[in-house]
N, CA, C and O atoms as a GROMACS GRO file, in nm:
protein
  564
    1MET      N    1   7.010   8.542  10.259
    1MET     CA    2   7.147   8.556  10.302
    1MET      C    3   7.151   8.526  10.453
    1MET      O    4   7.072   8.579  10.531
    2SER      N    5   7.242   8.442  10.490
    2SER     CA    6   7.253   8.404  10.631
    2SER      C    7   7.318   8.516  10.711
    2SER      O    8   7.376   8.609  10.655
    3ALA      N    9   7.309   8.506  10.840
    3ALA     CA   10   7.371   8.605  10.930
    3ALA      C   11   7.522   8.606  10.910
    3ALA      O   12   7.583   8.712  10.917
    4LEU      N   13   7.582   8.490  10.886
    4LEU     CA   14   7.726   8.482  10.863
    4LEU      C   15   7.765   8.553  10.734
    4LEU      O   16   7.865   8.625  10.729
    5ASP      N   17   7.684   8.534  10.628
    5ASP     CA   18   7.709   8.601  10.500
    5ASP      C   19   7.698   8.753  10.515
    5ASP      O   20   7.781   8.827  10.461
    6ARG      N   21   7.596   8.799  10.589
    6ARG     CA   22   7.578   8.943  10.611
    6ARG      C   23   7.698   9.000  10.688
    6ARG      O   24   7.747   9.109  10.657
    7ALA      N   25   7.743   8.927  10.788
    7ALA     CA   26   7.858   8.972  10.869
    7ALA      C   27   7.983   8.981  10.782
    7ALA      O   28   8.060   9.076  10.793
    8ALA      N   29   8.003   8.881  10.697
    8ALA     CA   30   8.120   8.882  10.608
    8ALA      C   31   8.112   8.998  10.509
    8ALA      O   32   8.212   9.064  10.483
    9THR      N   33   7.994   9.023  10.454
    9THR     CA   34   7.974   9.134  10.361
    9THR      C   35   8.002   9.267  10.429
    9THR      O   36   8.066   9.355  10.371
   10CYS      N   37   7.952   9.283  10.552
   10CYS     CA   38   7.977   9.407  10.626
   10CYS      C   39   8.125   9.425  10.655
   10CYS      O   40   8.177   9.537  10.646
   11ALA      N   41   8.193   9.317  10.689
   11ALA     CA   42   8.337   9.326  10.718
   11ALA      C   43   8.415   9.366  10.594
   11ALA      O   44   8.505   9.449  10.602
   12ILE      N   45   8.381   9.309  10.480
   12ILE     CA   46   8.448   9.345  10.354
   12ILE      C   47   8.420   9.490  10.319
   12ILE      O   48   8.511   9.562  10.278
   13ALA      N   49   8.297   9.534  10.334
   13ALA     CA   50   8.262   9.674  10.306
   13ALA      C   51   8.339   9.768  10.398
   13ALA      O   52   8.385   9.873  10.353
   14ALA      N   53   8.353   9.733  10.524
   14ALA     CA   54   8.427   9.816  10.618
   14ALA      C   55   8.574   9.824  10.580
   14ALA      O   56   8.635   9.931  10.587
   15LEU      N   57   8.631   9.710  10.540
   15LEU     CA   58   8.772   9.710  10.498
   15LEU      C   59   8.792   9.796  10.374
   15LEU      O   60   8.888   9.873  10.367
   16MET      N   61   8.705   9.784  10.276
   16MET     CA   62   8.716   9.864  10.154
   16MET      C   63   8.704  10.012  10.186
   16MET      O   64   8.779  10.092  10.130
   17THR      N   65   8.614  10.049  10.272
   17THR     CA   66   8.599  10.189  10.312
   17THR      C   67   8.726  10.238  10.380
   17THR      O   68   8.769  10.351  10.355
   18PHE      N   69   8.786  10.156  10.466
   18PHE     CA   70   8.911  10.192  10.532
   18PHE      C   71   9.019  10.222  10.429
   18PHE      O   72   9.087  10.324  10.437
   19PHE      N   73   9.035  10.131  10.331
   19PHE     CA   74   9.138  10.151  10.231
   19PHE      C   75   9.114  10.276  10.148
   19PHE      O   76   9.209  10.348  10.117
   20LEU      N   77   8.990  10.304  10.114
   20LEU     CA   78   8.959  10.421  10.033
   20LEU      C   79   8.976  10.551  10.110
   20LEU      O   80   9.022  10.650  10.054
   21ILE      N   81   8.940  10.553  10.236
   21ILE     CA   82   8.945  10.676  10.314
   21ILE      C   83   9.082  10.700  10.376
   21ILE      O   84   9.131  10.813  10.374
   22VAL      N   85   9.144  10.597  10.430
   22VAL     CA   86   9.269  10.614  10.504
   22VAL      C   87   9.392  10.601  10.415
   22VAL      O   88   9.482  10.685  10.422
   23LEU      N   89   9.397  10.499  10.333
   23LEU     CA   90   9.520  10.473  10.257
   23LEU      C   91   9.526  10.544  10.123
   23LEU      O   92   9.635  10.585  10.083
   24ALA      N   93   9.418  10.561  10.054
   24ALA     CA   94   9.422  10.623   9.922
   24ALA      C   95   9.474  10.766   9.924
   24ALA      O   96   9.553  10.801   9.837
   25PRO      N   97   9.434  10.851  10.020
   25PRO     CA   98   9.486  10.987  10.019
   25PRO      C   99   9.638  10.993  10.033
   25PRO      O  100   9.702  11.079   9.973
   26ALA      N  101   9.697  10.903  10.110
   26ALA     CA  102   9.842  10.903  10.127
   26ALA      C  103   9.910  10.871   9.995
   26ALA      O  104  10.010  10.934   9.959
   27ALA      N  105   9.857  10.774   9.922
   27ALA     CA  106   9.917  10.735   9.794
   27ALA      C  107   9.898  10.845   9.691
   27ALA      O  108   9.982  10.859   9.601
   28ALA      N  109   9.794  10.923   9.700
   28ALA     CA  110   9.765  11.025   9.601
   28ALA      C  111   9.870  11.136   9.601
   28ALA      O  112   9.882  11.208   9.501
   29TYR      N  113   9.944  11.152   9.708
   29TYR     CA  114  10.043  11.258   9.714
   29TYR      C  115  10.174  11.225   9.646
   29TYR      O  116  10.252  11.315   9.617
   30ALA      N  117  10.201  11.098   9.619
   30ALA     CA  118  10.326  11.060   9.555
   30ALA      C  119  10.325  11.104   9.409
   30ALA      O  120  10.229  11.079   9.336
   31VAL      N  121  10.433  11.168   9.369
   31VAL     CA  122  10.449  11.214   9.231
   31VAL      C  123  10.577  11.151   9.179
   31VAL      O  124  10.679  11.150   9.248
   32SER      N  125  10.573  11.098   9.058
   32SER     CA  126  10.693  11.045   8.994
   32SER      C  127  10.719  11.125   8.868
   32SER      O  128  10.629  11.148   8.788
   33GLN      N  129  10.843  11.167   8.852
   33GLN     CA  130  10.882  11.242   8.733
   33GLN      C  131  11.012  11.185   8.678
   33GLN      O  132  11.103  11.153   8.753
   34THR      N  133  11.019  11.172   8.546
   34THR     CA  134  11.144  11.135   8.482
   34THR      C  135  11.230  11.260   8.478
   34THR      O  136  11.187  11.366   8.431
   35ILE      N  137  11.352  11.248   8.527
   35ILE     CA  138  11.443  11.362   8.521
   35ILE      C  139  11.570  11.320   8.449
   35ILE      O  140  11.614  11.205   8.457
   36THR      N  141  11.628  11.414   8.378
   36THR     CA  142  11.755  11.393   8.309
   36THR      C  143  11.844  11.512   8.337
   36THR      O  144  11.796  11.621   8.369
   37GLY      N  145  11.971  11.491   8.324
   37GLY     CA  146  12.063  11.601   8.346
   37GLY      C  147  12.198  11.571   8.285
   37GLY      O  148  12.228  11.458   8.246
   38ALA      N  149  12.279  11.674   8.278
   38ALA     CA  150  12.416  11.662   8.226
   38ALA      C  151  12.507  11.747   8.311
   38ALA      O  152  12.466  11.849   8.366
   39THR      N  153  12.631  11.704   8.322
   39THR     CA  154  12.732  11.784   8.391
   39THR      C  155  12.841  11.819   8.290
   39THR      O  156  12.887  11.731   8.217
   40PRO      N  157  12.883  11.944   8.283
   40PRO     CA  158  12.976  11.986   8.180
   40PRO      C  159  13.119  11.938   8.201
   40PRO      O  160  13.191  11.916   8.104
   41ASP      N  161  13.160  11.921   8.325
   41ASP     CA  162  13.297  11.881   8.356
   41ASP      C  163  13.296  11.773   8.462
   41ASP      O  164  13.208  11.772   8.548
   42PRO      N  165  13.393  11.681   8.458
   42PRO     CA  166  13.396  11.577   8.561
   42PRO      C  167  13.410  11.640   8.699
   42PRO      O  168  13.496  11.725   8.722
   43GLY      N  169  13.326  11.595   8.790
   43GLY     CA  170  13.333  11.644   8.927
   43GLY      C  171  13.262  11.776   8.952
   43GLY      O  172  13.250  11.819   9.068
   44ALA      N  173  13.215  11.843   8.847
   44ALA     CA  174  13.147  11.972   8.865
   44ALA      C  175  13.008  11.950   8.925
   44ALA      O  176  12.936  11.859   8.885
   45LEU      N  177  12.972  12.033   9.021
   45LEU     CA  178  12.838  12.029   9.080
   45LEU      C  179  12.747  12.116   8.995
   45LEU      O  180  12.778  12.232   8.969
   46VAL      N  181  12.635  12.060   8.953
   46VAL     CA  182  12.539  12.134   8.873
   46VAL      C  183  12.411  12.148   8.955
   46VAL      O  184  12.356  12.049   9.004
   47ASN      N  185  12.365  12.271   8.969
   47ASN     CA  186  12.240  12.301   9.041
   47ASN      C  187  12.131  12.328   8.938
   47ASN      O  188  12.132  12.432   8.871
   48TYR      N  189  12.037  12.235   8.925
   48TYR     CA  190  11.929  12.250   8.829
   48TYR      C  191  11.822  12.344   8.884
   48TYR      O  192  11.808  12.358   9.006
   49THR      N  193  11.748  12.409   8.795
   49THR     CA  194  11.658  12.517   8.835
   49THR      C  195  11.509  12.480   8.836
   49THR      O  196  11.426  12.566   8.863
   50THR      N  197  11.474  12.355   8.806
   50THR     CA  198  11.334  12.315   8.810
   50THR      C  199  11.290  12.296   8.955
   50THR      O  200  11.345  12.213   9.027
   51ALA      N  201  11.191  12.374   8.995
   51ALA     CA  202  11.138  12.362   9.132
   51ALA      C  203  11.037  12.248   9.137
   51ALA      O  204  10.954  12.233   9.048
   52ARG      N  205  11.046  12.168   9.243
   52ARG     CA  206  10.951  12.060   9.268
   52ARG      C  207  10.896  12.078   9.408
   52ARG      O  208  10.966  12.126   9.497
   53TYR      N  209  10.771  12.039   9.428
   53TYR     CA  210  10.710  12.056   9.559
   53TYR      C  211  10.679  11.920   9.620
   53TYR      O  212  10.604  11.840   9.564
   54HIS      N  213  10.737  11.895   9.734
   54HIS     CA  214  10.713  11.773   9.814
   54HIS      C  215  10.596  11.807   9.905
   54HIS      O  216  10.611  11.883  10.001
   55ALA      N  217  10.478  11.751   9.877
   55ALA     CA  218  10.353  11.797   9.937
   55ALA      C  219  10.336  11.765  10.085
   55ALA      O  220  10.265  11.836  10.155
   56ARG      N  221  10.399  11.660  10.133
   56ARG     CA  222  10.384  11.626  10.275
   56ARG      C  223  10.504  11.543  10.320
   56ARG      O  224  10.575  11.486  10.238
   57THR      N  225  10.525  11.537  10.449
   57THR     CA  226  10.638  11.463  10.504
   57THR      C  227  10.634  11.319  10.454
   57THR      O  228  10.532  11.252  10.461
   58GLY      N  229  10.747  11.273  10.402
   58GLY     CA  230  10.758  11.138  10.348
   58GLY      C  231  10.892  11.122  10.279
   58GLY      O  232  10.979  11.208  10.291
   59THR      N  233  10.908  11.013  10.208
   59THR     CA  234  11.036  10.986  10.143
   59THR      C  235  11.045  11.052  10.005
   59THR      O  236  10.944  11.081   9.941
   60ILE      N  237  11.168  11.075   9.963
   60ILE     CA  238  11.199  11.117   9.826
   60ILE      C  239  11.303  11.017   9.777
   60ILE      O  240  11.406  10.997   9.841
   61SER      N  241  11.276  10.954   9.662
   61SER     CA  242  11.368  10.852   9.611
   61SER      C  243  11.396  10.874   9.463
   61SER      O  244  11.324  10.944   9.393
   62MET      N  245  11.504  10.810   9.418
   62MET     CA  246  11.542  10.817   9.277
   62MET      C  247  11.574  10.677   9.228
   62MET      O  248  11.655  10.607   9.289
   63ALA      N  249  11.510  10.636   9.119
   63ALA     CA  250  11.542  10.511   9.050
   63ALA      C  251  11.623  10.550   8.927
   63ALA      O  252  11.567  10.598   8.829
   64MET      N  253  11.754  10.529   8.932
   64MET     CA  254  11.844  10.574   8.825
   64MET      C  255  11.836  10.479   8.706
   64MET      O  256  11.836  10.357   8.722
   65ALA      N  257  11.830  10.535   8.586
   65ALA     CA  258  11.826  10.456   8.463
   65ALA      C  259  11.958  10.467   8.386
   65ALA      O  260  11.999  10.371   8.320
   66THR      N  261  12.024  10.582   8.392
   66THR     CA  262  12.150  10.605   8.322
   66THR      C  263  12.244  10.677   8.418
   66THR      O  264  12.205  10.776   8.480
   67THR      N  265  12.368  10.629   8.430
   67THR     CA  266  12.465  10.690   8.521
   67THR      C  267  12.600  10.704   8.451
   67THR      O  268  12.618  10.664   8.336
   68ALA      N  269  12.694  10.763   8.524
   68ALA     CA  270  12.832  10.772   8.475
   68ALA      C  271  12.884  10.632   8.444
   68ALA      O  272  12.849  10.536   8.513
   69GLN      N  273  12.966  10.621   8.342
   69GLN     CA  274  13.019  10.491   8.301
   69GLN      C  275  13.168  10.484   8.332
   69GLN      O  276  13.223  10.576   8.392
   70CYS      N  277  13.232  10.376   8.292
   70CYS     CA  278  13.378  10.356   8.307
   70CYS      C  279  13.422  10.366   8.452
   70CYS      O  280  13.524  10.427   8.482
   71GLY      N  281  13.346  10.305   8.541
   71GLY     CA  282  13.387  10.308   8.681
   71GLY      C  283  13.356  10.439   8.750
   71GLY      O  284  13.409  10.467   8.858
   72GLY      N  285  13.272  10.518   8.690
   72GLY     CA  286  13.239  10.648   8.747
   72GLY      C  287  13.123  10.640   8.844
   72GLY      O  288  13.073  10.532   8.875
   73SER      N  289  13.082  10.757   8.892
   73SER     CA  290  12.970  10.763   8.985
   73SER      C  291  12.884  10.885   8.955
   73SER      O  292  12.932  10.984   8.900
   74THR      N  293  12.758  10.875   8.992
   74THR     CA  294  12.663  10.985   8.981
   74THR      C  295  12.604  11.007   9.119
   74THR      O  296  12.548  10.915   9.178
   75ALA      N  297  12.616  11.128   9.170
   75ALA     CA  298  12.561  11.161   9.302
   75ALA      C  299  12.459  11.274   9.286
   75ALA      O  300  12.482  11.369   9.212
   76LEU      N  301  12.348  11.261   9.357
   76LEU     CA  302  12.245  11.365   9.357
   76LEU      C  303  12.225  11.416   9.498
   76LEU      O  304  12.246  11.342   9.595
   77SER      N  305  12.185  11.539   9.510
   77SER     CA  306  12.142  11.594   9.640
   77SER      C  307  12.029  11.692   9.613
   77SER      O  308  12.006  11.733   9.500
   78LEU      N  309  11.960  11.728   9.719
   78LEU     CA  310  11.847  11.821   9.707
   78LEU      C  311  11.879  11.947   9.784
   78LEU      O  312  11.942  11.942   9.890
   79ARG      N  313  11.835  12.059   9.731
   79ARG     CA  314  11.855  12.186   9.801
   79ARG      C  315  11.723  12.259   9.811
   79ARG      O  316  11.630  12.235   9.733
   80ASP      N  317  11.715  12.350   9.909
   80ASP     CA  318  11.589  12.422   9.932
   80ASP      C  319  11.591  12.556   9.860
   80ASP      O  320  11.683  12.585   9.783
   81THR      N  321  11.490  12.637   9.884
   81THR     CA  322  11.476  12.764   9.812
   81THR      C  323  11.583  12.866   9.850
   81THR      O  324  11.601  12.965   9.780
   82SER      N  325  11.654  12.843   9.962
   82SER     CA  326  11.766  12.933   9.996
   82SER      C  327  11.898  12.879   9.943
   82SER      O  328  12.005  12.927   9.979
   83ASN      N  329  11.889  12.776   9.854
   83ASN     CA  330  12.004  12.716   9.788
   83ASN      C  331  12.093  12.636   9.883
   83ASN      O  332  12.212  12.616   9.855
   84THR      N  333  12.038  12.590   9.995
   84THR     CA  334  12.111  12.511  10.093
   84THR      C  335  12.081  12.363  10.070
   84THR      O  336  11.965  12.323  10.064
   85HIS      N  337  12.185  12.283  10.056
   85HIS     CA  338  12.167  12.138  10.042
   85HIS      C  339  12.120  12.083  10.175
   85HIS      O  340  12.185  12.102  10.278
   86PHE      N  341  12.006  12.014  10.174
   86PHE     CA  342  11.948  11.965  10.300
   86PHE      C  343  11.941  11.813  10.307
   86PHE      O  344  11.889  11.759  10.405
   87THR      N  345  11.992  11.743  10.205
   87THR     CA  346  11.987  11.596  10.208
   87THR      C  347  12.126  11.535  10.194
   87THR      O  348  12.224  11.602  10.159
   88THR      N  349  12.131  11.406  10.224
   88THR     CA  350  12.249  11.327  10.193
   88THR      C  351  12.258  11.317  10.041
   88THR      O  352  12.167  11.360   9.970
   89SER      N  353  12.367  11.262   9.991
   89SER     CA  354  12.387  11.250   9.846
   89SER      C  355  12.396  11.104   9.804
   89SER      O  356  12.506  11.049   9.799
   90PRO      N  357  12.282  11.041   9.775
   90PRO     CA  358  12.290  10.904   9.725
   90PRO      C  359  12.379  10.899   9.601
   90PRO      O  360  12.374  10.989   9.517
   91THR      N  361  12.459  10.795   9.590
   91THR     CA  362  12.554  10.782   9.480
   91THR      C  363  12.535  10.649   9.410
   91THR      O  364  12.522  10.545   9.475
   92TRP      N  365  12.532  10.652   9.278
   92TRP     CA  366  12.517  10.532   9.197
   92TRP      C  367  12.644  10.508   9.118
   92TRP      O  368  12.703  10.601   9.062
   93THR      N  369  12.687  10.383   9.113
   93THR     CA  370  12.799  10.345   9.027
   93THR      C  371  12.749  10.258   8.912
   93THR      O  372  12.826  10.220   8.824
   94SER      N  373  12.621  10.227   8.913
   94SER     CA  374  12.555  10.157   8.802
   94SER      C  375  12.409  10.200   8.802
   94SER      O  376  12.357  10.245   8.904
   95PRO      N  377  12.342  10.187   8.689
   95PRO     CA  378  12.204  10.236   8.681
   95PRO      C  379  12.102  10.138   8.738
   95PRO      O  380  11.997  10.116   8.679
   96THR      N  381  12.133  10.081   8.853
   96THR     CA  382  12.040   9.987   8.913
   96THR      C  383  12.006  10.030   9.054
   96THR      O  384  12.090  10.084   9.126
   97GLY      N  385  11.886  10.005   9.090
   97GLY     CA  386  11.845  10.030   9.227
   97GLY      C  387  11.788  10.167   9.252
   97GLY      O  388  11.826  10.266   9.190
   98THR      N  389  11.695  10.168   9.345
   98THR     CA  390  11.634  10.292   9.390
   98THR      C  391  11.700  10.331   9.521
   98THR      O  392  11.719  10.247   9.609
   99LYS      N  393  11.735  10.456   9.534
   99LYS     CA  394  11.795  10.506   9.659
   99LYS      C  395  11.708  10.617   9.715
   99LYS      O  396  11.646  10.693   9.641
  100VAL      N  397  11.706  10.624   9.847
  100VAL     CA  398  11.622  10.720   9.918
  100VAL      C  399  11.711  10.828   9.977
  100VAL      O  400  11.816  10.800  10.034
  101PHE      N  401  11.668  10.954   9.963
  101PHE     CA  402  11.740  11.066  10.021
  101PHE      C  403  11.715  11.071  10.172
  101PHE      O  404  11.607  11.034  10.218
  102GLY      N  405  11.813  11.116  10.247
  102GLY     CA  406  11.797  11.135  10.390
  102GLY      C  407  11.830  11.279  10.424
  102GLY      O  408  11.898  11.348  10.348
  103LEU      N  409  11.782  11.326  10.538
  103LEU     CA  410  11.814  11.461  10.583
  103LEU      C  411  11.962  11.467  10.620
  103LEU      O  412  12.012  11.378  10.688
  104ALA      N  413  12.030  11.570  10.578
  104ALA     CA  414  12.173  11.585  10.607
  104ALA      C  415  12.198  11.598  10.756
  104ALA      O  416  12.302  11.556  10.806
  105THR      N  417  12.104  11.656  10.828
  105THR     CA  418  12.123  11.681  10.972
  105THR      C  419  12.104  11.556  11.058
  105THR      O  420  12.175  11.540  11.157
  106THR      N  421  12.011  11.469  11.022
  106THR     CA  422  11.980  11.355  11.108
  106THR      C  423  11.990  11.220  11.036
  106THR      O  424  11.998  11.116  11.102
  107GLY      N  425  11.989  11.220  10.904
  107GLY     CA  426  11.987  11.096  10.828
  107GLY      C  427  11.848  11.040  10.809
  107GLY      O  428  11.830  10.941  10.737
  108SER      N  429  11.748  11.100  10.873
  108SER     CA  430  11.610  11.053  10.861
  108SER      C  431  11.566  11.056  10.716
  108SER      O  432  11.596  11.150  10.642
  109GLN      N  433  11.494  10.953  10.675
  109GLN     CA  434  11.441  10.949  10.539
  109GLN      C  435  11.304  11.015  10.528
  109GLN      O  436  11.244  11.016  10.420
  110LEU      N  437  11.254  11.069  10.636
  110LEU     CA  438  11.128  11.143  10.632
  110LEU      C  439  11.158  11.290  10.604
  110LEU      O  440  11.202  11.363  10.693
  111ILE      N  441  11.135  11.331  10.482
  111ILE     CA  442  11.164  11.467  10.437
  111ILE      C  443  11.038  11.551  10.456
  111ILE      O  444  10.931  11.512  10.410
  112PRO      N  445  11.050  11.666  10.524
  112PRO     CA  446  10.930  11.750  10.544
  112PRO      C  447  10.882  11.811  10.412
  112PRO      O  448  10.957  11.821  10.315
  113ALA      N  449  10.756  11.852  10.411
  113ALA     CA  450  10.699  11.918  10.294
  113ALA      C  451  10.778  12.044  10.264
  113ALA      O  452  10.803  12.125  10.354
  114LYS      N  453  10.817  12.063  10.139
  114LYS     CA  454  10.891  12.183  10.099
  114LYS      C  455  10.915  12.183   9.949
  114LYS      O  456  10.899  12.082   9.881
  115THR      N  457  10.952  12.299   9.899
  115THR     CA  458  10.995  12.312   9.761
  115THR      C  459  11.144  12.277   9.756
  115THR      O  460  11.220  12.317   9.844
  116PHE      N  461  11.184  12.201   9.653
  116PHE     CA  462  11.324  12.162   9.643
  116PHE      C  463  11.372  12.162   9.499
  116PHE      O  464  11.292  12.164   9.405
  117TYR      N  465  11.504  12.159   9.483
  117TYR     CA  466  11.572  12.155   9.354
  117TYR      C  467  11.674  12.042   9.359
  117TYR      O  468  11.724  12.008   9.466
  118VAL      N  469  11.707  11.985   9.244
  118VAL     CA  470  11.804  11.875   9.235
  118VAL      C  471  11.941  11.931   9.197
  118VAL      O  472  11.951  12.023   9.116
  119SER      N  473  12.045  11.874   9.257
  119SER     CA  474  12.183  11.902   9.219
  119SER      C  475  12.248  11.769   9.183
  119SER      O  476  12.210  11.665   9.236
  120ALA      N  477  12.347  11.772   9.092
  120ALA     CA  478  12.413  11.648   9.050
  120ALA      C  479  12.562  11.670   9.032
  120ALA      O  480  12.608  11.778   8.997
  121ARG      N  481  12.637  11.563   9.058
  121ARG     CA  482  12.782  11.561   9.034
  121ARG      C  483  12.815  11.424   8.976
  121ARG      O  484  12.773  11.321   9.029
  122MET      N  485  12.893  11.424   8.867
  122MET     CA  486  12.933  11.298   8.805
  122MET      C  487  13.085  11.293   8.796
  122MET      O  488  13.151  11.391   8.762
  123ARG      N  489  13.138  11.175   8.828
  123ARG     CA  490  13.282  11.153   8.817
  123ARG      C  491  13.303  11.023   8.742
  123ARG      O  492  13.224  10.929   8.757
  124GLY      N  493  13.408  11.017   8.660
  124GLY     CA  494  13.434  10.893   8.587
  124GLY      C  495  13.574  10.889   8.529
  124GLY      O  496  13.638  10.992   8.510
  125ALA      N  497  13.619  10.768   8.502
  125ALA     CA  498  13.755  10.749   8.450
  125ALA      C  499  13.765  10.789   8.303
  125ALA      O  500  13.873  10.825   8.257
  126CYS      N  501  13.655  10.783   8.231
  126CYS     CA  502  13.662  10.814   8.086
  126CYS      C  503  13.556  10.918   8.049
  126CYS      O  504  13.482  10.899   7.953
  127PHE      N  505  13.550  11.024   8.124
  127PHE     CA  506  13.450  11.129   8.103
  127PHE      C  507  13.453  11.174   7.958
  127PHE      O  508  13.557  11.219   7.909
  128ASN      N  509  13.339  11.164   7.889
  128ASN     CA  510  13.333  11.208   7.749
  128ASN      C  511  13.194  11.262   7.718
  128ASN      O  512  13.100  11.244   7.794
  129ASP      N  513  13.185  11.330   7.606
  129ASP     CA  514  13.061  11.397   7.567
  129ASP      C  515  12.945  11.302   7.539
  129ASP      O  516  12.830  11.341   7.556
  130ARG      N  517  12.973  11.182   7.498
  130ARG     CA  518  12.866  11.095   7.450
  130ARG      C  519  12.795  11.016   7.560
  130ARG      O  520  12.677  10.985   7.544
  131SER      N  521  12.862  10.984   7.669
  131SER     CA  522  12.795  10.899   7.766
  131SER      C  523  12.814  10.948   7.909
  131SER      O  524  12.719  10.947   7.988
  132GLU      N  525  12.930  10.988   7.942
  132GLU     CA  526  12.965  11.013   8.081
  132GLU      C  527  12.891  11.132   8.141
  132GLU      O  528  12.869  11.136   8.262
  133ARG      N  529  12.854  11.226   8.060
  133ARG     CA  530  12.797  11.350   8.111
  133ARG      C  531  12.650  11.343   8.149
  133ARG      O  532  12.599  11.436   8.211
  134TYR      N  533  12.580  11.237   8.114
  134TYR     CA  534  12.434  11.236   8.125
  134TYR      C  535  12.384  11.135   8.227
  134TYR      O  536  12.439  11.026   8.241
  135PHE      N  537  12.278  11.172   8.296
  135PHE     CA  538  12.209  11.078   8.384
  135PHE      C  539  12.059  11.092   8.360
  135PHE      O  540  12.012  11.194   8.310
  136SER      N  541  11.986  10.988   8.397
  136SER     CA  542  11.840  10.994   8.389
  136SER      C  543  11.782  10.894   8.487
  136SER      O  544  11.848  10.798   8.527
  137GLY      N  545  11.659  10.917   8.524
  137GLY     CA  546  11.591  10.827   8.616
  137GLY      C  547  11.455  10.880   8.653
  137GLY      O  548  11.407  10.979   8.597
  138THR      N  549  11.393  10.814   8.749
  138THR     CA  550  11.261  10.854   8.797
  138THR      C  551  11.270  10.898   8.941
  138THR      O  552  11.308  10.821   9.029
  139LEU      N  553  11.234  11.023   8.963
  139LEU     CA  554  11.233  11.082   9.096
  139LEU      C  555  11.091  11.071   9.150
  139LEU      O  556  10.995  11.111   9.084
  140THR      N  557  11.077  11.015   9.270
  140THR     CA  558  10.945  11.001   9.333
  140THR      C  559  10.944  11.077   9.463
  140THR      O  560  11.030  11.058   9.549
  141PHE      N  561  10.844  11.164   9.477
  141PHE     CA  562  10.837  11.249   9.597
  141PHE      C  563  10.693  11.276   9.635
  141PHE      O  564  10.667  11.345   9.733
   0.00000   0.00000   0.00000
């Protein structure tokens, strides 16, 4: 093996070690969960009781799969253990796109580590039992 080959091998090994030590732990903290919910009345705010733990400062996002129909909207927000809403309320009018929560106080998308709960509100022109009341998607935190 030539000196150039050895140098290239060492460089590749160093890069791989960097990725395994520095970048892998950050990715290991991301958790994705499928969440679903229903709202009993149009415009009613529903506070769900499943506690989730955001392990370290970073983003929390939602990829919506099912939303209010007939020109309606689905809005989510997050609240802390004292039942205080601490984020902005991303709103979907169609089940496309991932939206990121921001802090209500600053708008920053870097959410500190904490336990949180999801709240939802749905509004629509044709609110009905079969479609309008339900939402689903993937929450990543």
